[in-house]
C-alpha positions as a Markdown table, in Angstrom:
| # | Residue | x | y | z |
|---|---|---|---|---|
| 1 | Unk | -51.6 | -46.9 | 73.2 |
| 2 | Unk | -49.6 | -44.4 | 71.2 |
| 3 | Unk | -50.8 | -40.9 | 70.6 |
| 4 | Unk | -52.2 | -40.7 | 67.0 |
| 5 | Unk | -50.0 | -38.9 | 64.5 |
| 6 | Unk | -52.0 | -36.0 | 63.1 |
| 7 | Unk | -49.9 | -34.1 | 60.7 |
| 8 | Unk | -50.8 | -31.0 | 58.8 |
| 9 | Unk | -50.4 | -30.7 | 55.0 |
| 10 | Unk | -47.2 | -28.7 | 55.6 |
| 11 | Unk | -45.8 | -31.2 | 58.1 |
| 12 | Unk | -46.6 | -34.0 | 55.6 |
| 13 | Unk | -44.8 | -32.1 | 52.8 |
| 14 | Unk | -41.7 | -31.8 | 55.0 |
| 15 | Unk | -41.9 | -35.4 | 56.0 |
| 16 | Unk | -42.2 | -36.5 | 52.4 |
| 17 | Unk | -39.0 | -34.7 | 51.5 |
| 18 | Unk | -37.2 | -36.4 | 54.5 |
| 19 | Unk | -38.6 | -39.8 | 53.5 |
| 20 | Unk | -37.5 | -39.4 | 50.0 |
| 21 | Unk | -34.0 | -38.1 | 50.9 |
| 22 | Unk | -33.4 | -40.0 | 54.2 |
| 23 | Unk | -31.6 | -36.8 | 55.4 |
| 24 | Unk | -31.8 | -33.2 | 54.5 |
| 25 | Unk | -31.0 | -29.7 | 55.8 |
| 26 | Unk | -33.6 | -27.1 | 56.4 |
| 27 | Unk | -32.4 | -25.4 | 53.3 |
| 28 | Unk | -32.8 | -28.6 | 51.3 |
| 29 | Unk | -36.4 | -29.1 | 52.5 |
| 30 | Unk | -37.2 | -25.4 | 51.9 |
| 31 | Unk | -35.9 | -25.7 | 48.3 |
| 32 | Unk | -37.9 | -28.8 | 47.7 |
| 33 | Unk | -41.2 | -27.3 | 48.8 |
| 34 | Unk | -40.8 | -23.5 | 48.3 |
| 35 | Unk | -42.1 | -23.3 | 44.8 |
| 36 | Unk | -45.3 | -25.1 | 45.7 |
| 37 | Unk | -45.8 | -23.4 | 49.0 |
| 38 | Unk | -44.0 | -20.1 | 48.9 |
| 39 | Unk | -42.8 | -20.3 | 52.5 |
| 40 | Unk | -40.0 | -18.5 | 54.2 |
| 41 | Unk | -37.0 | -20.5 | 55.2 |
| 42 | Unk | -37.7 | -19.6 | 58.8 |
| 43 | Unk | -41.2 | -21.1 | 58.6 |
| 44 | Unk | -39.8 | -24.4 | 57.4 |
| 45 | Unk | -37.2 | -24.3 | 60.2 |
| 46 | Unk | -39.9 | -23.6 | 62.8 |
| 47 | Unk | -42.1 | -26.5 | 61.6 |
| 48 | Unk | -39.0 | -28.8 | 61.5 |
| 49 | Unk | -38.2 | -27.8 | 65.1 |
| 50 | Unk | -41.7 | -28.7 | 66.2 |
| 51 | Unk | -41.5 | -32.1 | 64.4 |
| 52 | Unk | -38.2 | -32.7 | 66.2 |
| 53 | Unk | -39.8 | -31.8 | 69.6 |
| 54 | Unk | -42.7 | -34.2 | 68.8 |
| 55 | Unk | -40.2 | -37.0 | 68.3 |
| 56 | Unk | -40.9 | -37.4 | 64.6 |
| 57 | Unk | -37.6 | -36.3 | 63.2 |
| 58 | Unk | -34.0 | -36.0 | 64.6 |
| 59 | Unk | -31.1 | -33.9 | 63.7 |
| 60 | Unk | -27.3 | -34.2 | 63.8 |
| 61 | Unk | -24.7 | -31.6 | 63.2 |
| 62 | Unk | -23.0 | -31.5 | 59.8 |
| 63 | Unk | -20.6 | -28.6 | 59.5 |
| 64 | Unk | -22.4 | -25.4 | 60.2 |
| 65 | Unk | -25.8 | -27.0 | 59.6 |
| 66 | Unk | -28.0 | -29.8 | 60.9 |
| 67 | Unk | -29.1 | -32.8 | 58.9 |
| 68 | Unk | -32.6 | -34.0 | 59.7 |
| 69 | Unk | -33.9 | -37.5 | 59.3 |
| 70 | Unk | -37.3 | -39.1 | 59.9 |
| 71 | Unk | -37.9 | -41.2 | 63.0 |
| 72 | Unk | -41.2 | -42.5 | 61.8 |
| 73 | Unk | -42.0 | -44.2 | 58.5 |
| 74 | Unk | -44.5 | -43.0 | 56.0 |
| 75 | Unk | -46.4 | -46.2 | 56.6 |
| 76 | Unk | -46.6 | -45.5 | 60.4 |
| 77 | Unk | -48.0 | -42.0 | 59.7 |
| 78 | Unk | -50.5 | -43.3 | 57.1 |
| 79 | Unk | -51.7 | -46.0 | 59.4 |
| 80 | Unk | -52.1 | -43.7 | 62.4 |
| 81 | Unk | -53.9 | -41.0 | 60.3 |
| 82 | Unk | -56.3 | -43.5 | 58.7 |
| 83 | Unk | -57.0 | -45.1 | 62.1 |
| 84 | Unk | -57.8 | -41.6 | 63.5 |
| 85 | Unk | -60.1 | -40.8 | 60.6 |
| 86 | Unk | -61.9 | -44.1 | 61.0 |
| 87 | Unk | -62.2 | -43.4 | 64.8 |
| 88 | Unk | -63.7 | -40.0 | 64.2 |
| 89 | Unk | -66.1 | -40.8 | 61.4 |
| 90 | Unk | -66.8 | -44.5 | 61.7 |
| 91 | Unk | -66.4 | -45.3 | 65.4 |
| 92 | Unk | -63.1 | -47.0 | 64.7 |
| 93 | Unk | -64.3 | -49.3 | 62.0 |
| 94 | Unk | -61.6 | -49.1 | 59.3 |
| 95 | Unk | -63.6 | -51.6 | 57.1 |
| 96 | Unk | -66.5 | -49.2 | 57.2 |
| 97 | Unk | -64.2 | -46.4 | 56.1 |
| 98 | Unk | -62.8 | -48.5 | 53.3 |
| 99 | Unk | -66.2 | -49.5 | 52.2 |
| 100 | Unk | -67.4 | -45.9 | 52.2 |
| 101 | Unk | -64.4 | -44.9 | 50.0 |
| 102 | Unk | -65.0 | -47.7 | 47.6 |
| 103 | Unk | -68.7 | -46.7 | 47.3 |
| 104 | Unk | -67.8 | -43.1 | 46.4 |
| 105 | Unk | -68.6 | -42.2 | 42.8 |
| 106 | Unk | -65.2 | -40.6 | 42.8 |
| 107 | Unk | -63.2 | -38.7 | 45.3 |
| 108 | Unk | -63.5 | -35.0 | 44.5 |
| 109 | Unk | -60.4 | -33.5 | 43.0 |
| 110 | Unk | -58.4 | -31.0 | 45.0 |
| 111 | Unk | -58.6 | -27.4 | 43.8 |
């Protein structure tokens, strides 16, 4: 059994940039999320290094920089995170999770 993929909001934001672009430098990713997140370039570089060590992204040299690409699909991450949520809250019953979501009067909006 594979270890569940549990990504933070910041990790997901970085992965979304890579999924959308297929490949990107740290500077590209930083530029894409900086306005929303207000993070330093070094913070983005650190998180991307951790994602690489976890086997979720890979890099290749391109001139003086590295180009990063995702090694897992968005669907794989979604499936893993939903399964983990179902496991934690509904004893692994994904149908019970889906039923619960459908019964909600509306998912609260994020602040």
